[in-house]
N, C-alpha and C positions, 0 to 999 in steps of 0.2 A: 603574524610576521613581524619580526623585530625591525624597529626603525633604524635606518643606517644613514647618517648624514652624508656619507660619501656617495651613496646612490643618488641622492637628490642633487648633489654637486655635479655628478656625471650627467644626469639628465639635463641640467641647466646648460652644461658645456655643450652637449649634443644639440640642443635647441639653438644655442647661440651660433654654433658652427653651421647649422643648416640655414639659419637666417643670413649668416655671412656669405655662404655659398650662393644663396638665392640672389643676394644683392650683387655679388660678383657676376653671376650669370646675366642678370638684368642689365648691368652696366656694359658687359661684353656684347650682349645682344644689341643694345642701343647703338654701340659704336660700329658693329660689324654688319648688322642687317642691311643697311643701305648699300654697302659695297657688294654684299652677296647677291642682293636683288638685281643690281646692275650686271653682275657677272652672269647670273642665271639667264637674264634677258638676252644678253649678247650670245650666250651659249645656245639658247633656243633659236635665235635668229640664224646663227651659223648653221645649225642643223637643217633648218628649212632651206637655206640657200644651197647647201650641199646636196640635199635631196633633189632639188631642181637642177642640179649640175651647174650651178653658178659658183664654181669652185673659187674663183678669185674673190668674189664678194664674200663668200663664206670664210675665206682665210682672214679677211679683215675682222670679222666678228669673232672668230676663234681667238685671234691675237688680243682683242679687247677683253674677252672673257678671261684669258690667261693672266693678263695684266691686273685685272680686278681681283682675281683669286690671290695673286701674289701680294697685292696691297693688303688684302685681308690677313694673310700670313704674317706680314710685317707688324701687325698689331699684337703679335704673340698671343693668339687666342688659347684659352685653356679648355673651354667647353666645346668649342666649334672646331678644334684642331683636326680631329680625325675625319670629320665630315668634309672639311675643306681639302685635306690631302687626297681623299678619294675623288672629290670633284676635279681637282687638278689633274690627277692621273687619267681620269676619263676624258677631259677636254683635250689634253695633250695627245692622247691616242687618236681621238677623232680628228684633231688638227693635222697630225702626221699623215693619216690616211686621206684626208682631204687634199693635201699637197701632192701625195702620190697620185691620186685620181686626176688632179690638174695636169700633172706631167704626162699622163698617158691619154688624156682626153682628146677627142676629135681626131684630127690627122697629124697630131704632133709627132708621133713615132714614125711617120712616113717621111719626115724631113731630117736631114743631117743635124741641123741645129736642135731640133726637138730631141733627137737621140742623145746629143751632147748634154743638153740640160737635164735630161732624165738620168743619165749616168752620173753626172755631177751630184745630183740629189742623192742617189743611192750610195755612192761612194763616200759622201760626206756625213752619212748617218753615223752617229755613235752607237755604242752597244745598247744604251737605254732606249734610243729612238727606234732602233731596228726591231725591238721586241713588239712594237705596236703594229707592224706591218706583216701580214701573212706571207710567209716565204713562198707559198704557192702563187700568190699574185705577182711577186717579183719574178719567179720562174716563168710564169705565163707571159709576162711582158717581154722578157728576154726572148722567148720563143717567137712572139709576134714580130719583134724586131728582126730576128733571124729569118723568119719567113718572108718578110718584105725584101730583105737583101737577096734572099734566094730567088725570089720572083724577078728581081732586077738583074740577076746574073752576077751579083757581087758575092761570089761563093766564099771568098776568104773572110769577109765580114759576117756572112751568114754562119760559117763554121765557128767563128769566135763566139757568137751569141748563142748558138745551139749548145756549145760546150759550157757556157755560163749556166744555161738551163739545167744541163745534166749535172753540173757540179753541186747544185743546190739539193739534189737528191730528195725532192719533195715526194710525198707519199701519194702520188697521183699516177696510177699505172698508164692511163691513156696518154697523158702528157709525156711521160718517160718513153713510151713506145714510139710516139711520133717524133720525139727529139732524136732518139738513136737512129731511127730510120733516115731522117734528114742527114745526120752526120755520116751515116753509112753511104748514102747516095753521093755526097760530096767527095768522100774518100775514094769511092769506086771510080768516079769521074777523073780523079787525080791519079788513078792507077795505084793507089795505096791499098792493094787488095787484102792484105793481111789484117790491117786495121779495120777496113770496111767489113770484113767477114765477122770480126768480133762484135761490131756494132749491130749487124743484122741478127746475130745470135742474142744480143741484148734485147732486141725487139721481141724475139720469141720468148724471152724470159718473162715478158709482161703480157704477151699475146701469142700463145702457143700456135694458134691456127692462122696466123697472119700470112696469107698466101704471097703477098708482095715481098715480105722479108724472106720467105723460102725461095722464091724465084731469084732474088738478088744473091742469096747465099749460094745457090747453085752456080750463078755466074762467077762469083768469086772463086769457088772451088775449081771451076773450069779454067779460069785464068791462071790459077796457081798450079793447075794440073794435079789436083789431089781429089778428084771427084769420087774415087773409090772409097774415101773415108766419109762420105756424105752422112751416113746414118750416125756415125760417132759425133759429128759436129751438130747434127740436128738434136741430139739428146744432151749435148754439153751445156754447161753454164758458161758465161763469158770468161771467167777465170780458167775453167777447164779448157776452153777453146784456145786460149793463149798458149797453154802448155802443149796442147795437141798440135798446134801449128809448128811449134819448135821440134816436136818429135817426128813429124811426117815430112818436114822440109829439110 
């Protein structure tokens, strides 16, 4: 093999670059490690408190963890950057869910003030924050609030929150079924029979054998005096039912 001075120079350059990179990594590690250790410790404490449903205490530790991760980022890390970004994303997600759990914990949703605070939290979430919270959990909390109002006889507020549940269109058939049934009941009691009918048909679209929905559907047809079209409505989708109502009335 022929001797090539350029090859030796390249090898020397590579070795020098590796040494330089190692020195940079060691310096970065020395500066950033204490901050990361504090952040990780706070993060782990937050998780423990959240697990034990001490959500307020957990929030304090989550905030401390986030602040320490931010401090680490301010050092403009080169080698730890991706790791810190992933940690920040994880801790923010857990922090948002911890606050969510705090807002719905205990009997908070049974009080008007608790509902106000919960709604303020949900409505003030930006698009980035919303992605961390499961839409099903939000829909379920709306349903629970609606159910509380329903039991208290506050049907207007119940209707409002059941509609919030329905509008999220979460992929949970039984929650959707129960939501549309409650909406249908409220509309029926308000003598809004056409709308009630469509909602009971929506129930059947999620649970074809729901006898309560069928019974209420029959009551709507009787009130509207269109019982002769019963089988058409039983086999209709909600959108088809809307058209069918217009045709037969």
